[in-house]
NUFIMI-340530 format. One record per residue (C-alpha): chain; x, y, z. Coordinates in Angstrom, 2 decimals. Example, Ala and Ser with C-alpha at 12.3 -4.5 7.8 and 13.67 -1.06 7.14 Angstrom:
2
@chaine->A&x->12.30&y->-4.50&z->7.80
@chaine->A&x->13.67&y->-1.06&z->7.14
This chain:
116
@chaine->A&x->178.48&y->-8.93&z->153.56
@chaine->A&x->178.60&y->-5.17&z->153.06
@chaine->A&x->182.37&y->-4.89&z->153.39
@chaine->A&x->183.34&y->-6.28&z->149.99
@chaine->A&x->184.64&y->-2.88&z->148.83
@chaine->A&x->186.90&y->-2.60&z->151.86
@chaine->A&x->188.24&y->-6.12&z->151.38
@chaine->A&x->188.80&y->-5.42&z->147.69
@chaine->A&x->190.87&y->-2.33&z->148.48
@chaine->A&x->192.99&y->-4.26&z->150.93
@chaine->A&x->193.57&y->-7.06&z->148.41
@chaine->A&x->194.46&y->-4.57&z->145.64
@chaine->A&x->197.05&y->-2.93&z->147.91
@chaine->A&x->198.54&y->-6.31&z->148.85
@chaine->A&x->198.67&y->-7.45&z->145.19
@chaine->A&x->200.36&y->-4.21&z->144.12
@chaine->A&x->202.94&y->-4.48&z->146.90
@chaine->A&x->203.59&y->-8.18&z->146.30
@chaine->A&x->203.72&y->-8.44&z->142.52
@chaine->A&x->204.57&y->-4.90&z->141.37
@chaine->A&x->206.86&y->-3.89&z->144.24
@chaine->A&x->204.77&y->-0.82&z->145.02
@chaine->A&x->206.16&y->0.94&z->148.06
@chaine->A&x->204.22&y->0.14&z->151.23
@chaine->A&x->204.02&y->3.26&z->153.34
@chaine->A&x->203.05&y->3.62&z->156.97
@chaine->A&x->199.83&y->5.25&z->155.75
@chaine->A&x->198.96&y->2.16&z->153.69
@chaine->A&x->199.63&y->-0.22&z->156.59
@chaine->A&x->197.65&y->1.98&z->158.98
@chaine->A&x->194.75&y->2.17&z->156.52
@chaine->A&x->194.66&y->-1.61&z->156.08
@chaine->A&x->194.75&y->-2.18&z->159.84
@chaine->A&x->192.00&y->0.40&z->160.46
@chaine->A&x->189.86&y->-1.16&z->157.72
@chaine->A&x->190.21&y->-4.61&z->159.26
@chaine->A&x->189.38&y->-3.27&z->162.73
@chaine->A&x->186.38&y->-1.44&z->161.24
@chaine->A&x->185.06&y->-4.63&z->159.64
@chaine->A&x->185.45&y->-6.41&z->162.96
@chaine->A&x->183.57&y->-3.66&z->164.79
@chaine->A&x->180.77&y->-3.50&z->162.23
@chaine->A&x->180.08&y->-7.21&z->162.43
@chaine->A&x->177.84&y->-7.78&z->165.42
@chaine->A&x->177.35&y->-11.51&z->165.57
@chaine->A&x->175.03&y->-12.83&z->168.25
@chaine->A&x->176.06&y->-15.94&z->170.14
@chaine->A&x->173.69&y->-18.17&z->168.14
@chaine->A&x->174.41&y->-16.69&z->164.71
@chaine->A&x->177.41&y->-17.69&z->162.65
@chaine->A&x->178.60&y->-16.52&z->159.26
@chaine->A&x->178.04&y->-18.74&z->156.26
@chaine->A&x->181.27&y->-20.30&z->155.05
@chaine->A&x->179.98&y->-20.32&z->151.48
@chaine->A&x->179.01&y->-16.64&z->151.79
@chaine->A&x->182.46&y->-15.68&z->153.06
@chaine->A&x->184.08&y->-17.71&z->150.26
@chaine->A&x->181.95&y->-16.01&z->147.59
@chaine->A&x->182.71&y->-12.55&z->149.00
@chaine->A&x->186.44&y->-13.31&z->149.03
@chaine->A&x->186.40&y->-14.64&z->145.44
@chaine->A&x->184.41&y->-11.63&z->144.26
@chaine->A&x->186.72&y->-9.23&z->146.09
@chaine->A&x->189.82&y->-10.92&z->144.71
@chaine->A&x->188.59&y->-10.82&z->141.11
@chaine->A&x->187.66&y->-7.14&z->141.43
@chaine->A&x->191.03&y->-6.37&z->143.02
@chaine->A&x->192.81&y->-8.13&z->140.13
@chaine->A&x->190.68&y->-6.11&z->137.68
@chaine->A&x->191.72&y->-2.87&z->139.44
@chaine->A&x->195.39&y->-3.87&z->139.31
@chaine->A&x->195.20&y->-4.82&z->135.62
@chaine->A&x->193.54&y->-1.53&z->134.69
@chaine->A&x->196.06&y->0.37&z->136.82
@chaine->A&x->199.06&y->-1.39&z->135.23
@chaine->A&x->197.75&y->-1.36&z->131.67
@chaine->A&x->199.59&y->0.69&z->129.10
@chaine->A&x->196.35&y->1.27&z->127.18
@chaine->A&x->194.93&y->4.68&z->127.96
@chaine->A&x->191.29&y->5.45&z->127.24
@chaine->A&x->188.49&y->7.42&z->128.78
@chaine->A&x->186.70&y->6.03&z->131.80
@chaine->A&x->183.39&y->5.99&z->129.95
@chaine->A&x->184.85&y->4.00&z->127.05
@chaine->A&x->186.54&y->1.50&z->129.38
@chaine->A&x->183.29&y->1.03&z->131.32
@chaine->A&x->181.43&y->0.43&z->128.06
@chaine->A&x->183.86&y->-2.31&z->126.98
@chaine->A&x->183.84&y->-3.99&z->130.41
@chaine->A&x->180.03&y->-4.00&z->130.53
@chaine->A&x->179.82&y->-5.22&z->126.94
@chaine->A&x->182.20&y->-8.09&z->127.64
@chaine->A&x->180.36&y->-9.11&z->130.80
@chaine->A&x->176.99&y->-8.88&z->129.03
@chaine->A&x->178.16&y->-11.08&z->126.16
@chaine->A&x->179.51&y->-13.62&z->128.65
@chaine->A&x->176.30&y->-13.61&z->130.71
@chaine->A&x->173.99&y->-13.68&z->127.69
@chaine->A&x->175.79&y->-16.66&z->126.26
@chaine->A&x->175.39&y->-18.67&z->129.46
@chaine->A&x->171.66&y->-18.03&z->129.93
@chaine->A&x->168.86&y->-20.08&z->128.44
@chaine->A&x->166.90&y->-18.15&z->125.87
@chaine->A&x->163.34&y->-17.36&z->126.87
@chaine->A&x->160.69&y->-16.57&z->124.31
@chaine->A&x->157.03&y->-15.59&z->124.33
@chaine->A&x->156.14&y->-19.02&z->123.00
@chaine->A&x->157.70&y->-20.62&z->126.11
@chaine->A&x->155.44&y->-18.53&z->128.33
@chaine->A&x->152.41&y->-19.37&z->126.20
@chaine->A&x->153.07&y->-23.10&z->126.42
@chaine->A&x->153.43&y->-23.05&z->130.19
@chaine->A&x->150.43&y->-20.88&z->131.00
@chaine->A&x->148.28&y->-21.60&z->127.98
@chaine->A&x->147.94&y->-17.83&z->127.51
@chaine->A&x->150.09&y->-14.74&z->127.24
């Protein structure tokens, strides 16, 4: 689904309005409605094709987590450069991903193939 960024923006606006009492303007409401209409128009499902429920669920979870990240960064009292913040976010996600992956070594490849 190519519309994750649009969904994320909508969710971030809703979270800010709900939990942080950010003022909801007519422009915000109009933008959300136009975004939803745009997603509906961009999706051209044929009669025999249906969307994957698991795919929709994964897109919504991903969009929600990114929207929460945007809200946390927006509400944070810590001020740092964008480059530095990006470095720390990527470092944290890399450490998390590296820790969950099985280590692969050259000796593993040698054992499987019998050669390098």
